[in-house]
C-alpha positions as CSV (number, residue, x, y, z in Angstrom):
1,M,71.4,105.8,91.8
2,S,68.8,103.0,91.0
3,A,70.5,99.5,89.1
4,G,68.9,100.8,85.8
5,E,70.7,104.4,86.3
6,Y,74.3,102.8,87.0
7,A,73.9,100.4,84.0
8,R,73.1,103.3,81.8
9,L,76.4,105.3,83.4
10,L,79.0,102.0,83.1
11,Q,79.3,102.3,79.7
12,P,80.5,105.8,78.7
13,L,81.8,106.0,82.4
14,A,84.1,103.0,81.3
15,E,84.9,104.2,77.7
16,L,85.8,107.6,79.5
17,A,88.3,106.0,81.6
18,A,90.0,104.2,78.9
19,A,90.2,107.0,77.2
20,A,91.7,108.8,79.9
21,G,94.2,105.8,80.0
22,R,95.4,105.9,76.4
23,C,96.2,109.6,77.1
24,I,98.3,108.9,79.8
25,Q,100.2,106.3,77.8
26,E,100.4,108.7,74.7
27,T,101.4,111.5,76.5
28,A,103.9,109.8,79.7
29,P,106.9,109.1,78.0
30,S,107.7,112.8,76.5
31,D,106.9,113.9,79.8
32,F,109.3,112.7,82.9
33,L,110.2,116.3,83.6
34,T,107.9,116.5,87.0
35,R,106.7,119.4,88.8
36,S,106.1,119.4,92.4
37,K,102.7,120.6,93.8
38,A,102.5,121.9,97.5
39,D,102.2,119.2,99.3
40,Q,105.5,118.1,97.3
41,S,103.7,114.8,95.4
42,P,104.9,114.6,91.9
43,V,102.7,116.0,88.9
44,T,103.5,115.9,85.0
45,A,101.6,116.6,82.0
46,A,100.5,112.7,82.0
47,D,98.2,113.9,84.8
48,E,97.0,117.3,83.4
49,A,95.4,115.8,80.1
50,S,94.0,112.8,82.0
51,E,92.2,115.5,83.7
52,A,91.5,117.8,81.3
53,I,89.8,114.7,78.9
54,L,87.6,113.2,82.4
55,R,86.4,116.6,83.0
56,E,85.2,117.3,79.3
57,G,83.8,113.8,79.4
58,L,81.8,114.0,82.5
59,G,80.3,117.0,81.8
60,R,78.9,115.5,78.8
61,I,77.6,112.1,80.4
62,L,76.0,114.2,83.5
63,P,75.6,118.2,82.6
64,G,75.9,119.8,85.8
65,V,77.3,118.1,88.4
66,P,80.2,118.9,89.5
67,V,83.4,117.5,89.3
68,I,86.3,117.7,92.1
69,A,89.8,116.6,90.6
70,E,93.1,116.4,92.2
71,E,94.6,118.6,89.4
72,G,91.6,121.1,89.7
73,V,92.1,121.5,93.6
74,A,95.3,121.5,93.3
75,A,95.6,124.6,91.6
76,G,92.9,126.4,94.0
77,E,89.6,125.2,92.6
78,L,87.0,124.0,95.2
79,P,83.8,123.8,94.1
80,E,80.7,123.7,96.1
81,P,80.1,119.7,95.6
82,G,76.4,119.7,96.3
83,D,74.2,116.7,96.7
84,E,75.6,114.8,94.0
85,F,79.1,115.0,92.6
86,F,82.3,113.2,90.9
87,L,85.9,112.7,92.9
88,V,88.5,112.1,90.1
89,D,91.6,111.1,90.3
90,P,93.4,111.1,87.1
91,L,96.5,109.8,87.5
92,D,96.3,108.2,90.9
93,G,100.2,106.5,91.4
94,T,102.2,109.1,89.4
95,R,105.4,107.7,91.6
96,E,104.7,104.3,90.6
97,L,104.8,105.7,86.6
98,L,107.3,107.5,86.8
99,A,109.2,104.3,88.2
100,G,108.5,102.5,85.4
101,R,105.9,100.7,87.5
102,P,102.6,99.3,86.2
103,E,100.7,100.0,89.4
104,Y,98.9,103.3,88.1
105,A,94.9,103.8,87.4
106,V,92.0,106.5,87.2
107,N,89.8,106.6,89.6
108,L,85.9,107.8,88.9
109,A,83.8,107.8,91.4
110,F,80.0,109.2,92.0
111,V,78.9,110.5,95.1
112,S,75.7,111.0,96.4
113,G,74.4,112.3,99.9
114,G,78.2,111.7,101.1
115,V,78.4,108.3,100.2
116,P,79.8,106.9,97.0
117,K,77.4,105.0,94.6
118,I,79.9,104.4,91.6
119,G,83.0,103.2,91.4
120,L,85.5,102.8,88.7
121,I,89.5,101.8,89.0
122,Y,91.3,102.0,85.9
123,A,94.8,100.3,84.9
124,P,96.2,101.4,81.6
125,A,99.3,99.2,82.2
126,S,97.3,95.9,82.3
127,G,94.1,96.8,80.3
128,I,91.8,96.3,82.9
129,L,88.8,98.0,84.4
130,Y,87.2,97.6,88.0
131,A,83.6,99.0,88.3
132,G,81.1,98.5,91.2
133,A,77.5,99.6,92.2
134,E,74.2,98.4,93.2
135,G,76.0,95.5,95.4
136,S,77.7,94.2,91.7
137,A,81.2,94.7,90.8
138,I,83.3,94.0,87.5
139,R,86.3,93.3,86.5
140,A,86.9,93.3,82.4
141,V,89.2,93.5,79.7
142,L,89.2,97.3,78.6
143,P,92.7,98.5,76.7
144,P,93.7,101.7,76.6
145,G,91.0,103.6,74.0
146,S,88.4,101.1,73.5
147,D,85.0,100.3,73.5
148,F,83.4,98.7,76.8
149,D,81.4,95.4,76.1
150,R,79.7,94.9,79.1
151,A,79.1,90.9,78.3
152,K,82.8,90.5,78.5
153,A,82.6,91.3,82.0
154,A,83.4,89.0,84.9
155,P,81.5,89.3,88.3
156,I,84.1,89.9,91.4
157,R,83.5,89.2,94.5
158,V,85.5,89.6,98.4
159,R,86.4,86.6,99.7
160,P,85.7,85.6,103.7
161,R,88.1,86.8,105.7
162,P,90.5,83.8,106.8
163,A,92.4,83.1,110.0
164,R,95.8,84.8,108.9
165,F,95.4,87.7,106.3
166,V,96.9,89.3,103.1
167,V,96.9,92.3,103.7
168,A,97.5,95.0,101.0
169,V,100.1,97.9,102.0
170,S,100.9,101.0,99.9
171,R,104.6,100.7,97.7
172,S,105.4,104.6,98.2
173,H,103.4,105.6,100.9
174,P,104.4,103.6,104.3
175,D,103.5,105.6,107.9
176,P,104.4,104.7,111.4
177,A,100.1,104.5,112.1
178,T,99.4,102.2,109.3
179,D,102.8,99.8,110.3
180,R,101.5,99.9,114.2
181,F,98.5,98.9,113.2
182,L,99.2,96.2,111.1
183,A,101.7,94.9,113.8
184,T,98.1,93.5,115.2
185,L,96.8,91.7,112.7
186,P,97.2,88.0,112.0
187,I,99.0,87.9,108.4
188,E,100.4,85.7,106.6
189,R,101.8,87.8,104.1
190,C,101.3,91.8,102.5
191,L,100.4,92.5,99.2
192,V,102.7,95.6,98.5
193,M,101.1,97.8,95.4
194,G,101.0,101.4,94.3
195,S,97.5,103.2,93.7
196,A,93.7,102.6,94.2
197,L,94.7,98.8,92.8
198,K,95.2,97.9,96.1
199,F,91.0,98.2,96.9
200,A,90.8,96.1,93.7
201,S,92.7,93.4,95.5
202,I,89.6,93.0,97.9
203,A,87.1,93.5,95.8
204,E,88.6,90.1,93.5
205,G,89.3,88.4,96.5
206,L,93.3,88.4,96.1
207,A,93.5,90.4,99.3
208,D,91.6,90.5,102.8
209,A,92.7,94.2,104.1
210,Y,94.2,97.6,103.4
211,P,94.3,100.2,105.9
212,R,95.6,103.5,105.6
213,L,95.7,105.7,108.8
214,V,96.5,108.7,107.5
215,S,95.0,112.3,106.2
216,L,95.1,111.2,102.3
217,S,92.3,112.9,99.5
218,E,89.3,112.0,99.4
219,W,89.8,111.4,95.3
220,D,92.1,108.3,96.5
221,V,89.8,106.7,98.1
222,A,85.9,107.1,96.6
223,A,86.1,104.5,93.8
224,G,87.5,102.3,95.6
225,H,85.2,102.4,98.4
226,A,82.4,101.9,96.4
227,L,83.8,98.8,94.4
228,V,84.6,97.2,97.1
229,V,81.4,97.8,98.9
230,A,79.7,96.7,96.1
231,A,81.7,93.5,95.9
232,G,80.7,92.7,99.6
233,G,83.1,94.4,101.8
234,S,83.5,97.4,103.8
235,V,85.7,100.4,104.1
236,R,85.3,102.7,107.0
237,T,87.1,105.2,109.3
238,P,89.8,103.8,111.8
239,D,87.4,103.9,114.6
240,G,84.6,102.1,112.4
241,E,82.5,105.3,111.3
242,A,81.0,105.5,107.9
243,L,83.4,107.6,105.4
244,R,81.3,110.5,104.5
245,Y,82.8,113.1,101.2
246,G,82.6,116.3,99.9
247,A,84.2,118.2,102.9
248,R,85.2,121.4,101.1
249,A,86.0,122.8,104.5
250,R,88.5,120.7,104.7
251,N,89.8,120.7,101.1
252,F,88.3,117.6,100.7
253,R,90.6,115.1,103.3
254,L,89.8,112.4,104.7
255,G,91.1,111.1,108.0
256,G,92.2,107.5,107.4
257,F,90.1,104.3,106.8
258,I,90.4,100.1,107.1
259,A,89.1,98.9,103.5
260,W,87.9,94.5,104.6
261,G,86.8,92.2,102.1
262,G,84.5,89.8,103.5
263,P,83.6,89.2,106.9
264,P,85.1,86.2,108.9
265,I,84.9,82.3,108.4
266,A,82.4,80.9,110.5
């Protein structure tokens, strides 16, 4: 994916994410009756309506590119990803939405050769888009359903790693393995948040690390991975290896990751 191709795709992908965000906001108030999926995570009509919009739009933007999306996989769809595919979380942070918190997002990632090349995280409640690819990451005001104006976007960058870290941690998914890792870090404070917005906090220099040392789905991570790397950070396995995406045989699951901002201050 060249810089020119990314620039060409950014506007339609951003506007698609904003359309999905508007759909969530319009659907959610009338649908707080949740159902539980096989993994006991909640799903609502807003999740499903957002996914339908994203699938249709991605089919127009890049026809023929497979779309691997959370609700489709939950329903038993396991498409062959091929070398290029999209990973979609149509409503990341359903628990936050149900609790009345604004920390939910639409996640879109374009993956090539097992590596996320483009990542968009859109926060409908605040009307903020984060996007990154090819060493360039941005933050833009984008109200739900609006057109995207690239000229109004601001570049973002990770900050150099200080002696004591600000660490982004999950509000709704604590786990013992991550807690044990956190105990080894020199932490100034924890930034408690929901959804992939924790990746955005690293990309714009508000946090220095975001660890998750449990199994989770590729669509939870891929957009944030691309964003953080584009902003100058890194996302790797807990053992320091490269993360690879498109594992159909594992139902598109990852074994955990650690996202870092910039390198330590010299």
